[in-house]
C-alpha positions, 0 to 999 in steps of 0.5 A: 122371789129373787131380791131386786138388784140395787139401783145404780148410783143409789145413795141413802139420804143422809136424813135416814142415816142420821135418824138411825145413827143418833140413837143410843143403844137400849138393851131390853127384854121386851119391845114394850120397854122402849115404846112409841116416841122413845124409839126416836132416841133408842135402838133396841131389839126385843130379848137382846139384853147383851150389849154384844148382841145388840151391837151386831144388830145395830152394825148390820142394820146400819150397813143395810141402810147405808148400802140399800140392802134387801132383807135376804142380803142382810139376813145372810150377813147377820147370820154370820155374826150371830153364829160367831157370837153364839146367838144363832138358834134357840136360847133362854133369856132372863128378864134383867128387870124380873118383870117376866119369866125367862123366855126362849128366843131364836134369832134364826127364825125368819119371821123374827129377823124380818120383824127386826129388819122391817121395823128399823128400816121403815122407821128410819125411812119414814123419819127421812121422808118426814125430814124432806117434807119439812124442808120442801113444804114451801113448794109441796105443802100438802101430803096425800095418803096413798093406797097400800100395796099390801095384798090384804090391806087393813080396812081402817087404813083404806079409809085414810086413802085419799086424805089430803092435808097440810104438812103441818096438820096434827093428823100426821103426828099419829097417822104418818105411815107405817101405822102398824106392824108390816104396814105398807101404806105410804104418803106422797107430797104434792103441790097446792095445784095438784091438791086442788085438781084432785079435790075438784075431781073428788074421785080418781080412776082407781076409785079413791075419794079425795078429801081435805078433812081428817077422817073421824075414826071414833074414840081412841083406843086405850092401851095399857103397857103391861111392862110399865103400866102407862096407859096411852090413847091410840087412834083407832086402826093404828097398832100400839107402838106405831102411833107416833111419827118417827121423824117428828119424834126425832125432832122433839126428842133431839132437844131433850137429848142434846140438853142432857148431853150438854149438861154432862160435857165440858163447855168447849164441846157443848159450845161446838155441839150447839153451834152445829145444831144452830147451823143444821137443817134441824133448826127450822124443823124444831122451831115449827114443832106444834108442841113446845120444845127446848132448843139449847142455844148457848152456854153460860157457866158463870151466869149459872153459878151466879143464879144457882141454875143446875146447868150452864146450858141455855135453852130457848123454847120454839114458841118463844122464838116463833113469837119473837120472829113474828113480832120483831121481824127477824129470822132463825139466825137470831138463835145464834145471837144468844151466845154472842150476847152472853159472851160480849153483852153489857149487863143492864140489870143488877147482877145481884138479882138471882131471878134473871140476867139482862144483857144488850149487845150489838149484832151487826148494825143492830142493838139487841137485848137478851133476858135470861131466867131460871125455870122452876126446875132450875135451868137457864132459859131465854125470857126475851130476845129482840132488837132494841134501841139505845133509848130503851137501854138507857131507860132499863138502866135508869129503872134498875137504879131506882 
């Protein structure tokens, strides 16, 4: 079949490229070595244990994503690079971790190349779609599971067709497609009005039944990763390794990745990277994650030294931010106040106390209070952040002096 011509003026959404380009290289012997949610942080190709080989695949897939290449175009180009470095054809690869015996691998096999191309392209596109859904869910708050285009669809996946749930429903943490190797299922973002119309109709002209309840697929399947020994509960009907939402996994791992990076870099670089995140489209997504996530929001090297913290990076949990926003009526911009309060705020607690630091400062025409603590694992975090009043500040000072 001839490859479809690229759409004129096509431009890959930046969310798709960002997901792929933020990954670190992870040369691994088996796909089980980088499993599930870890794919949001790591780029790997099974048996590509040499850095040069992995770089070839990464560079070529990046180009394919950026230019909207189809498989045949990508295959012809990557073949040239694999031949150049001597990896076109069968070769024996040893397991660097000695968990498995050496195995023969042949990257010239179309099916192997198709798997590499399909998995990376579709995970990146799914992450991009999820990112767009989160940005536009105020106008399009619901997701509809759409029938697959596969000639031989999986019966379990067909059971999910017609499910309509809010964009933040836990169902999408595990069932946002693709839901398996070569899965062609898709979803569509819809308005509340369209959701109501479909649910009222109950059945579409194509025989699809529309429901607003997550299906009961029975007990999850226990999957033991033979490489790591880790046992994971996977919803019935989903292939192991595809039981996470690529876009959500990216957001959840972004905070840990950033915190690790910032802890190992110099302060000016750390400040700049934090400012970039606080000013990016990722912040609203991170703040609304259903699970707790750490958001690096500032650097406080002097306070870290005084309190014995392991790092100068200050984190604010998304649930703390959400709670304070609801209680005190401020927005996400408050996360950007932390650095200014650390740099310019007035201490209102005894600086000799190692357990916490409390500072107040003026942001615009409002007085704010920031309290920092040291977590059990030795890292600085925001205990509280909220607008305050001069009378409350004076009361804090008096209490501290007593």
